[in-house]
N, C-alpha and C positions, 0 to 999 in steps of 0.2 A: 254549725254555728248555733250557740244556745239562744233560746227564745228570751225576749225581755221579760222581766218580772211584771205581772199585771199590777194595776193600781186601783182597781175596783173589783168587787165580787157581789153578785146578786144574793140578796137575803133569802130568796126562796129556792132558786134552781142552782145557785152556786156558779153561774157563768162568770168567767173572768172578763175584765175589761181593761183597756189600755189608755183611756182618756179620762183623766181625773176630773175634767170639767163636767162629766156626766154623773159624778157622784151625787147621791140624793135624788136622782131622777129615776124614772121607771125603767125596768129591764126591757130590752127589746127582743129577747130571745123567744122563739116559738117553741112551745112544748106541746106535742100532740095536736098540732095545727091551731093552737090558741096561744095568744100572747101571755107570757109569764106575768104574774101579778106581783112579783118581787120588786125591790128597790136596789139600785146600785149603791152599795156602801163603800166608803173609802177603805182601801186596804193597802196603805203605804207604810205600815209599821214594819220594823225589822223582823218581827216574829209572825207576821200574817201569812207568809208563803214559805213553802219548803220546796226545794228542787226535787222533781220526781226522781225517785231512785231507779225506776225502770228504764227511762230514756235519758237520764242525766241532764235534763233541761232542754233537750232537743225537740221534743214533741213527737218524735217518730222513733220506732225501733226497726231499723232496716228501711223498708219502703212503707209499710202500713203505719197509720196513726197509732200512737202509744195507747194500749188498752187500759193502762192505769190512770193516766191523767187526762186522756181524751184529746190531746194535742197541744195544750198550752205549754207543757214542759214544767209546770208548777202545780202544786197542790195547796189549796187554801187550808190553813191549819190553825187559824186564830181560835184560841180556847174560849168557849162560852158563846160562840157565834151561832151555833145551831146548824150551820152548814159547813161541812168539812169533806175533804177528799175529792174524788173525781167529780167533774162537772157533768 
């Protein structure tokens, strides 16, 4: 089953999020044991996300987590965002 398309993306680490109510709030992801300093930006536009070509939106290739998208099944591709690709 394909993963749902995320609705937010961190401006610093690129972490996807699935709760639009958290848009414009601080990112909660830990990077090297420290909280990310980015902000969750809204990413609900038609061209904000592309289905991962490696796992076809599943998040996994066989049993392991997809090495291209890191698990969400989607790649953030908004032009001019400064954060693109794998999370």
